[in-house]
Backbone as JSON, one array per atom type, in Angstrom:
{
  "sequence": "MYRIVLSLITALTFSISLSSHAAEAELQGYGAFSNLNKDWMLMALYSDIADETQSTKPQRLEIKIATKKFSPRRFRSLWLETFAVEHGTDKVEAMQGDLQKFFNIVQGPLKKGDTLIIERSELGADIKINYHTLAQISDDFLDAMVQSLVGKHPPTQALKAGLTGQASLREQTNLGIRFDRLEPTLPRIAEISRWGKRILASK",
  "N": [[25.0, 8.14, 33.4], [22.77, 9.8, 33.45], [21.29, 8.73, 31.21], [20.8, 6.59, 31.84], [19.32, 6.59, 33.81], [16.92, 7.86, 32.86], [16.17, 5.93, 31.14], [15.14, 4.25, 33.14], [13.2, 5.53, 33.66], [11.27, 5.81, 31.83], [10.99, 2.89, 31.49], [9.11, 2.11, 33.42], [7.02, 4.02, 33.43], [6.01, 3.0, 30.68], [5.66, 0.23, 31.78], [3.54, 0.9, 33.07], [1.8, 1.72, 31.72], [1.28, -0.46, 30.03], [-0.32, -2.01, 32.3], [-2.23, -1.17, 32.18], [-3.39, -1.6, 29.74], [-3.52, -4.05, 30.01], [-5.46, -4.5, 31.27], [-7.86, -4.45, 29.61], [-7.07, -6.47, 27.82], [-7.09, -10.02, 27.73], [-5.34, -12.17, 29.2], [-3.94, -14.75, 27.32], [-2.45, -17.18, 27.49], [0.68, -18.23, 28.04], [3.56, -19.27, 25.46], [6.26, -21.46, 24.42], [8.24, -20.32, 21.7], [9.94, -22.81, 19.87], [12.97, -24.16, 17.84], [14.76, -26.81, 16.57], [15.16, -28.08, 18.72], [15.36, -26.18, 20.8], [15.06, -23.59, 22.49], [13.85, -20.7, 21.46], [12.58, -17.9, 21.81], [9.94, -16.65, 24.44], [6.55, -16.19, 24.87], [3.82, -14.4, 25.1], [0.2, -14.17, 24.83], [-2.52, -11.92, 24.85], [-5.76, -11.15, 24.19], [-8.79, -9.83, 23.37], [-12.02, -11.14, 23.71], [-14.97, -11.59, 23.1], [-17.78, -12.18, 24.49], [-20.22, -13.01, 23.66], [-19.6, -14.71, 21.17], [-17.41, -15.64, 21.7], [-15.59, -15.42, 20.2], [-11.75, -14.54, 19.58], [-9.73, -11.72, 19.32], [-6.49, -10.78, 18.54], [-4.88, -8.53, 20.68], [-2.15, -7.87, 22.09], [0.77, -8.92, 21.71], [3.64, -10.77, 23.09], [6.68, -10.8, 22.98], [9.66, -12.53, 24.65], [13.33, -12.51, 24.69], [14.53, -15.65, 24.79], [17.36, -16.96, 24.53], [21.02, -16.58, 24.4], [22.13, -15.15, 22.37], [21.01, -13.44, 19.28], [21.11, -13.62, 15.79], [20.51, -11.01, 13.62], [20.29, -12.08, 11.11], [18.91, -14.89, 11.47], [16.76, -14.57, 13.29], [15.11, -12.79, 11.24], [14.94, -15.02, 9.34], [13.8, -17.23, 10.67], [10.99, -15.95, 11.28], [10.07, -15.46, 8.87], [10.16, -17.96, 7.34], [7.56, -18.75, 9.16], [5.6, -17.23, 8.79], [5.54, -18.22, 5.96], [4.77, -21.03, 5.96], [2.24, -20.73, 7.55], [0.8, -18.73, 6.14], [1.32, -19.22, 3.07], [3.15, -17.96, 0.03], [2.27, -15.87, -1.64], [0.75, -14.49, 0.1], [3.14, -13.73, 1.98], [4.52, -12.25, 0.3], [2.37, -9.91, -0.32], [2.74, -8.94, 2.3], [4.93, -7.7, 2.47], [5.72, -4.89, 3.04], [5.18, -4.31, 6.24], [6.35, -6.08, 6.93], [9.33, -5.56, 6.1], [9.48, -3.51, 7.95], [9.36, -4.42, 10.31], [11.52, -6.2, 10.64], [13.28, -4.3, 10.3], [14.15, -3.17, 12.45], [15.16, -3.97, 13.88], [18.44, -3.75, 14.61], [20.66, -4.75, 15.43], [22.04, -7.51, 16.95], [19.81, -9.52, 18.71], [19.52, -9.75, 22.48], [19.09, -12.22, 25.34], [16.77, -11.58, 27.63], [15.82, -9.47, 26.11], [12.75, -7.63, 25.28], [10.28, -7.52, 23.1], [7.27, -6.34, 21.72], [4.25, -6.21, 20.07], [1.5, -4.13, 19.81], [-1.6, -3.69, 19.58], [-3.1, -0.36, 18.16], [-4.45, 2.87, 18.2], [-3.76, 3.57, 15.17], [-3.25, 1.37, 14.1], [-0.6, -1.02, 14.79], [1.56, -0.74, 17.28], [5.02, -1.48, 17.11], [7.38, -2.51, 19.99], [10.61, -2.5, 21.26], [12.12, -3.49, 24.21], [10.57, -1.1, 25.63], [10.63, 1.11, 24.0], [8.96, 2.6, 21.51], [9.22, 1.64, 18.12], [8.54, 1.34, 15.69], [5.26, 1.59, 13.31], [2.97, -0.14, 12.28], [0.35, -1.73, 9.91], [-2.72, -2.96, 11.71], [-3.8, -5.44, 10.57], [-1.46, -7.03, 10.85], [-0.24, -7.85, 12.85], [-2.64, -9.66, 13.7], [-1.94, -11.53, 11.25], [0.66, -12.31, 12.14], [0.1, -13.73, 14.58], [-1.62, -15.23, 13.95], [0.21, -17.49, 12.71], [1.36, -18.49, 14.39], [-0.77, -19.79, 15.72], [-2.09, -21.28, 13.88], [-3.44, -23.49, 12.0], [-0.84, -24.66, 10.6], [1.11, -24.33, 12.9], [4.67, -23.04, 14.19], [5.35, -25.24, 16.19], [3.2, -27.4, 17.77], [2.87, -27.64, 20.47], [3.5, -24.81, 20.99], [1.14, -23.85, 20.3], [-0.87, -24.86, 21.72], [0.08, -23.64, 24.44], [-0.14, -20.76, 23.61], [-3.11, -20.32, 23.38], [-4.17, -21.14, 25.43], [-4.54, -23.69, 26.07], [-2.7, -25.58, 26.89], [-1.23, -27.44, 29.93], [-1.89, -26.79, 33.49], [0.4, -26.6, 34.97], [2.31, -26.53, 32.97], [1.73, -24.14, 31.91], [2.02, -22.43, 34.15], [4.98, -22.91, 34.44], [6.06, -21.85, 32.29], [5.28, -19.46, 32.78], [6.72, -18.25, 35.18], [9.13, -18.36, 33.88], [8.97, -16.2, 31.86], [8.42, -14.09, 32.78], [10.73, -13.77, 34.27], [12.38, -13.17, 32.66], [14.27, -10.08, 31.33], [14.89, -6.85, 30.27], [18.34, -5.55, 30.96], [19.0, -2.62, 32.33], [21.25, -0.9, 31.01], [20.98, -2.26, 28.94], [18.62, -1.11, 27.63], [19.11, 1.26, 27.57], [20.46, 1.32, 24.95], [18.95, 0.51, 23.42], [17.32, 2.27, 23.02], [19.13, 3.96, 21.24], [19.42, 2.63, 19.04], [16.76, 3.41, 18.36], [16.8, 5.62, 17.47], [18.84, 5.63, 15.38], [17.15, 4.53, 13.62], [15.28, 6.48, 13.28], [16.9, 8.15, 11.74], [17.2, 7.55, 9.48], [15.26, 7.6, 8.06]],
  "CA": [[24.4, 8.11, 34.34], [21.31, 10.1, 33.02], [20.66, 7.95, 30.14], [20.61, 5.23, 32.65], [18.18, 6.89, 34.82], [16.38, 8.61, 32.16], [15.75, 5.01, 30.26], [14.47, 3.63, 34.06], [11.95, 6.17, 34.1], [10.65, 5.62, 30.58], [10.6, 1.74, 31.39], [8.31, 2.67, 34.45], [5.93, 4.89, 32.83], [5.54, 1.85, 29.77], [5.04, -0.76, 32.37], [2.12, 1.2, 34.22], [0.54, 1.58, 30.5], [0.73, -2.17, 30.18], [-0.93, -2.29, 33.18], [-4.02, -0.37, 32.23], [-3.98, -1.87, 28.91], [-3.93, -5.33, 30.67], [-7.11, -4.61, 32.14], [-8.57, -4.6, 28.52], [-7.33, -7.6, 27.3], [-7.17, -10.94, 28.86], [-3.89, -13.35, 29.01], [-4.63, -16.23, 26.5], [-1.61, -17.87, 27.51], [2.16, -18.4, 27.21], [4.19, -20.17, 24.63], [7.91, -21.18, 23.62], [8.99, -20.77, 20.18], [11.59, -23.64, 19.79], [13.21, -25.12, 16.71], [15.89, -27.66, 16.6], [15.59, -28.51, 19.88], [15.81, -24.67, 21.32], [13.84, -22.07, 22.96], [14.22, -19.27, 21.47], [11.66, -16.89, 22.33], [9.07, -16.95, 25.36], [5.96, -15.63, 23.96], [2.61, -14.24, 25.82], [-0.91, -13.52, 23.89], [-3.49, -11.13, 24.86], [-7.06, -11.0, 23.26], [-10.35, -9.61, 23.63], [-13.12, -12.41, 24.23], [-16.41, -11.56, 22.79], [-18.87, -12.82, 25.29], [-21.15, -13.27, 22.47], [-19.33, -15.95, 20.48], [-16.3, -16.86, 22.96], [-14.25, -15.84, 19.66], [-10.94, -13.9, 20.45], [-9.38, -10.39, 18.74], [-5.54, -10.57, 19.55], [-4.43, -7.32, 21.24], [-0.92, -7.99, 22.05], [2.02, -10.02, 21.82], [4.87, -9.92, 23.94], [8.05, -11.96, 22.86], [10.96, -12.26, 24.96], [14.3, -13.3, 23.74], [15.32, -16.65, 25.67], [18.63, -17.67, 24.21], [22.07, -15.82, 24.87], [22.06, -14.25, 21.38], [19.89, -13.71, 18.16], [21.49, -12.74, 14.98], [19.38, -10.52, 12.99], [19.52, -12.74, 10.13], [18.56, -15.95, 12.65], [15.73, -13.72, 13.59], [14.21, -13.04, 10.11], [14.44, -16.72, 8.58], [12.68, -17.79, 11.57], [9.72, -15.54, 10.93], [10.05, -16.14, 7.3], [9.58, -19.33, 7.72], [6.77, -19.22, 10.15], [4.82, -16.89, 8.29], [5.23, -18.69, 5.11], [4.34, -22.01, 6.16], [1.06, -21.05, 7.56], [0.15, -18.04, 4.67], [1.77, -19.2, 1.43], [4.41, -16.72, -0.4], [1.49, -14.84, -2.05], [0.61, -13.83, 1.17], [3.94, -12.99, 2.7], [4.87, -11.19, -0.67], [2.0, -8.78, -0.18], [2.63, -8.37, 3.64], [6.56, -7.03, 2.45], [6.09, -3.44, 3.74], [4.99, -4.62, 7.46], [8.04, -7.16, 7.35], [10.57, -4.92, 6.48], [9.51, -2.46, 9.23], [9.32, -5.17, 11.41], [12.39, -6.61, 10.49], [14.27, -3.33, 10.17], [13.81, -2.49, 13.99], [16.52, -4.84, 14.79], [19.7, -2.84, 14.14], [22.22, -5.92, 15.68], [22.26, -8.96, 17.63], [18.91, -9.62, 20.13], [19.9, -10.69, 23.66], [18.41, -12.54, 26.43], [15.65, -10.48, 28.14], [15.14, -8.3, 25.19], [11.44, -8.05, 25.02], [9.73, -7.16, 21.81], [5.77, -5.97, 22.09], [3.46, -5.61, 18.57], [0.04, -3.98, 20.44], [-2.66, -2.67, 18.57], [-3.15, 0.8, 18.25], [-5.79, 3.52, 16.98], [-3.26, 3.91, 14.23], [-2.53, 0.07, 13.8], [-0.01, -1.59, 15.77], [2.98, -0.06, 17.84], [5.97, -2.54, 17.51], [8.59, -1.6, 20.73], [11.98, -3.13, 21.9], [12.58, -2.94, 25.8], [10.11, 0.01, 26.24], [10.5, 1.67, 23.31], [7.97, 2.49, 20.17], [10.36, 1.38, 17.11], [7.5, 1.49, 14.32], [4.19, 1.44, 13.55], [2.8, -1.35, 11.31], [-1.02, -2.16, 9.98], [-2.68, -4.09, 12.61], [-3.42, -6.66, 9.65], [0.11, -7.67, 10.89], [-0.34, -8.68, 14.15], [-3.74, -10.61, 13.56], [-1.2, -12.18, 10.77], [1.43, -12.84, 13.14], [-0.58, -14.58, 16.03], [-2.33, -16.59, 12.76], [1.16, -17.96, 11.97], [1.54, -19.24, 15.65], [-1.86, -20.79, 16.11], [-2.9, -21.2, 12.9], [-3.07, -24.67, 11.19], [0.72, -25.14, 10.46], [1.94, -23.8, 13.67], [6.03, -24.05, 14.79], [5.19, -26.62, 17.21], [1.55, -27.93, 18.62], [3.08, -27.32, 22.05], [3.58, -23.49, 21.51], [-0.34, -23.31, 20.01], [-1.26, -25.03, 22.81], [0.23, -22.62, 25.29], [-0.9, -19.02, 23.7], [-4.42, -20.4, 23.25], [-4.63, -21.22, 26.76], [-5.1, -25.02, 25.99], [-1.78, -26.59, 27.73], [-1.65, -27.66, 31.44], [-1.3, -25.64, 34.16], [1.86, -27.13, 35.37], [3.04, -26.14, 31.91], [1.44, -23.01, 31.68], [2.73, -21.71, 35.46], [6.31, -22.93, 34.56], [6.68, -20.9, 31.43], [5.05, -17.81, 33.13], [7.68, -18.1, 35.63], [10.43, -18.25, 33.15], [8.73, -15.68, 30.93], [8.68, -13.45, 34.06], [12.17, -13.44, 34.79], [13.73, -12.4, 31.56], [13.37, -8.39, 31.63], [16.51, -6.11, 29.65], [19.13, -4.44, 31.66], [19.05, -0.67, 32.09], [22.1, -0.53, 30.11], [20.26, -2.72, 27.41], [17.54, -0.49, 27.54], [19.65, 2.74, 26.74], [20.92, 1.03, 24.02], [17.74, 0.19, 22.26], [17.12, 3.91, 22.42], [20.23, 4.43, 20.14], [18.71, 1.77, 17.96], [15.38, 4.06, 17.51], [17.43, 7.13, 16.97], [19.32, 5.47, 13.83], [15.86, 4.21, 12.74], [14.35, 7.97, 12.81], [17.62, 9.37, 11.16], [17.53, 6.57, 7.92], [14.15, 7.91, 7.19]],
  "C": [[22.67, 8.6, 34.21], [20.73, 9.42, 32.38], [19.64, 7.0, 31.01], [19.03, 5.66, 33.17], [16.72, 7.2, 33.97], [15.62, 7.24, 31.37], [14.86, 3.98, 31.4], [12.95, 4.51, 34.34], [10.99, 5.93, 32.76], [9.92, 3.94, 30.62], [9.32, 1.98, 32.24], [6.82, 2.91, 34.09], [5.39, 3.6, 31.44], [4.83, 1.07, 30.66], [3.67, -0.49, 32.96], [1.15, 1.28, 32.76], [0.33, 0.09, 30.23], [-0.21, -2.62, 31.01], [-2.23, -2.14, 32.48], [-4.34, -0.69, 30.42], [-4.37, -3.78, 29.11], [-5.11, -5.8, 31.07], [-8.48, -4.61, 30.79], [-8.65, -5.65, 27.76], [-6.85, -8.6, 28.02], [-6.19, -11.71, 28.0], [-4.99, -14.71, 28.43], [-3.56, -17.34, 27.14], [0.14, -17.58, 26.92], [2.5, -19.64, 26.17], [5.44, -20.33, 24.35], [7.89, -21.54, 22.21], [10.23, -21.73, 20.4], [11.8, -24.32, 18.25], [14.64, -25.69, 16.82], [16.28, -27.52, 18.0], [15.54, -27.39, 21.23], [15.2, -23.97, 21.35], [14.55, -20.93, 22.52], [13.73, -17.88, 21.74], [10.4, -17.22, 23.16], [8.72, -15.99, 24.94], [4.28, -15.17, 25.2], [1.38, -13.49, 25.04], [-1.73, -13.16, 24.62], [-4.39, -10.78, 24.1], [-8.4, -10.26, 24.49], [-11.19, -10.81, 23.46], [-14.07, -11.75, 24.03], [-17.46, -12.34, 23.35], [-20.07, -13.84, 24.72], [-21.16, -14.88, 21.61], [-18.08, -16.35, 20.67], [-14.66, -16.51, 21.3], [-13.24, -14.68, 20.22], [-10.11, -12.85, 19.41], [-7.88, -10.76, 19.54], [-5.28, -9.33, 19.58], [-3.25, -6.99, 21.31], [-0.22, -8.94, 22.0], [2.87, -9.52, 22.2], [6.05, -11.01, 23.54], [9.33, -11.6, 23.42], [12.26, -13.32, 24.62], [15.05, -14.35, 24.91], [16.01, -17.22, 25.53], [19.6, -16.12, 23.93], [22.04, -14.99, 23.53], [21.38, -14.45, 20.16], [19.93, -12.89, 17.29], [20.2, -12.41, 14.23], [18.88, -11.1, 11.92], [18.76, -14.3, 10.69], [17.24, -15.41, 12.37], [14.49, -13.42, 12.72], [13.87, -14.43, 9.6], [13.63, -17.24, 9.23], [11.12, -17.13, 11.13], [9.52, -15.45, 9.65], [9.03, -17.22, 7.16], [7.87, -19.44, 7.86], [5.6, -18.51, 9.36], [4.37, -17.75, 6.68], [4.38, -19.9, 5.0], [2.48, -21.97, 6.5], [0.01, -19.78, 6.52], [0.26, -18.54, 3.64], [2.43, -17.83, 1.39], [3.69, -15.92, -0.68], [1.49, -13.54, -0.97], [1.87, -13.04, 2.02], [4.36, -12.03, 1.46], [3.92, -9.84, -0.69], [2.09, -7.98, 1.49], [4.53, -7.21, 3.78], [7.41, -5.54, 3.46], [6.05, -3.2, 5.33], [6.14, -5.17, 7.62], [9.01, -6.44, 7.29], [10.35, -3.98, 7.33], [9.6, -3.43, 10.47], [10.79, -5.77, 11.77], [13.69, -5.74, 10.45], [14.82, -2.84, 11.62], [15.01, -3.3, 14.53], [17.49, -4.52, 14.09], [20.84, -3.49, 14.65], [21.59, -6.94, 16.15], [21.05, -8.5, 18.95], [19.81, -10.31, 21.29], [18.39, -11.2, 24.72], [17.76, -11.54, 27.27], [15.35, -9.48, 27.05], [13.52, -8.7, 25.15], [10.88, -6.94, 23.81], [8.05, -7.08, 22.04], [5.08, -5.55, 20.92], [2.3, -5.8, 19.38], [-0.64, -3.43, 19.29], [-3.08, -1.58, 19.12], [-4.22, 1.42, 18.04], [-5.48, 3.94, 15.71], [-2.67, 2.49, 13.83], [-2.07, -0.41, 14.53], [1.39, -0.91, 16.2], [3.9, -1.12, 17.71], [7.07, -1.66, 18.58], [9.67, -2.92, 20.86], [12.14, -2.33, 23.11], [12.25, -1.48, 25.78], [10.29, 1.08, 25.25], [10.24, 1.76, 21.49], [9.35, 2.48, 19.14], [9.7, 1.62, 16.03], [6.61, 1.3, 14.62], [3.87, 0.31, 12.31], [0.66, -1.39, 11.39], [-1.3, -3.15, 11.41], [-3.42, -5.29, 11.99], [-2.43, -7.77, 9.9], [0.2, -8.52, 11.98], [-1.34, -9.73, 14.09], [-2.7, -11.7, 12.27], [-0.05, -13.11, 11.46], [1.12, -13.94, 14.12], [-1.38, -16.13, 14.93], [-0.99, -17.47, 12.5], [1.58, -18.98, 13.28], [0.79, -20.17, 15.87], [-2.49, -21.53, 15.53], [-3.14, -23.11, 12.77], [-1.9, -24.88, 11.01], [1.42, -24.4, 11.43], [3.63, -24.1, 13.82], [5.98, -25.11, 15.03], [3.37, -26.61, 17.81], [2.06, -27.15, 20.26], [2.78, -25.57, 22.15], [2.08, -23.05, 21.12], [-1.29, -23.49, 20.97], [-1.52, -23.99, 24.14], [-0.3, -21.5, 24.89], [-2.37, -19.62, 23.69], [-5.19, -21.15, 24.55], [-4.77, -23.04, 27.05], [-3.99, -26.52, 26.68], [-2.01, -26.26, 29.1], [-1.54, -26.7, 31.96], [-0.37, -25.48, 34.98], [2.37, -26.69, 34.37], [3.2, -24.49, 31.39], [2.46, -22.24, 32.8], [4.43, -22.1, 35.12], [6.93, -21.7, 33.28], [6.35, -19.16, 31.62], [5.98, -17.47, 33.61], [8.98, -17.99, 34.86], [10.42, -16.68, 32.21], [9.12, -13.91, 31.69], [9.93, -12.5, 34.86], [13.13, -13.35, 33.82], [12.89, -10.83, 31.22], [15.36, -8.04, 31.06], [16.93, -5.58, 30.76], [18.71, -3.14, 32.02], [19.94, -0.8, 31.11], [21.66, -1.13, 28.52], [19.13, -1.94, 26.74], [17.66, 0.69, 26.38], [19.94, 2.7, 25.56], [20.18, 0.8, 22.8], [17.22, 1.34, 21.84], [17.6, 4.42, 21.39], [19.35, 3.69, 18.9], [17.45, 2.98, 17.62], [15.88, 5.33, 16.75], [17.81, 6.65, 15.54], [18.33, 5.17, 13.26], [15.27, 6.0, 12.41], [15.81, 8.8, 11.64], [17.84, 8.63, 9.56], [16.06, 7.03, 7.82], [14.08, 8.85, 6.36]]
}
């Protein structure tokens, strides 16, 4: 019981932190990562927008698992394919260090409602699952990840349109409602905390 209460406090503290960051970064849009006619992940992209040029710099990518169960192997293969199609195999090879950190945080099957956040920080970018910071990577990884979703060769054009705010208001509203309804349970938050301990123990 104590662990669950502690996890709740952690979640509330993290939510307040997110609200603070949200004031600095603007929501660009929501998108659904689909493959084989199935939504695997719902995403929200937050960016800083330069007034002078209207160019954007990704600050935070929130990913919520939309399917009942998502194996680490399937998670890895979908992302590797997404990176390779946009960036090419040479760049993917050069990113192996960050990619391994990203994949290693998934210590078991992901479940519906699990929330992954890749957020720019002073030291690069933090990767969180269900309010727990599990790894730090270079901020270039966040840029490359977002580019793989909204670049010249996105997984789907609908995903690109959604994350860049070009989808219709109705589509964005529906995705936003679905996105907000996906949340991890308290026992699941506590379980991910144990993932973090295993990751630390393996270093």
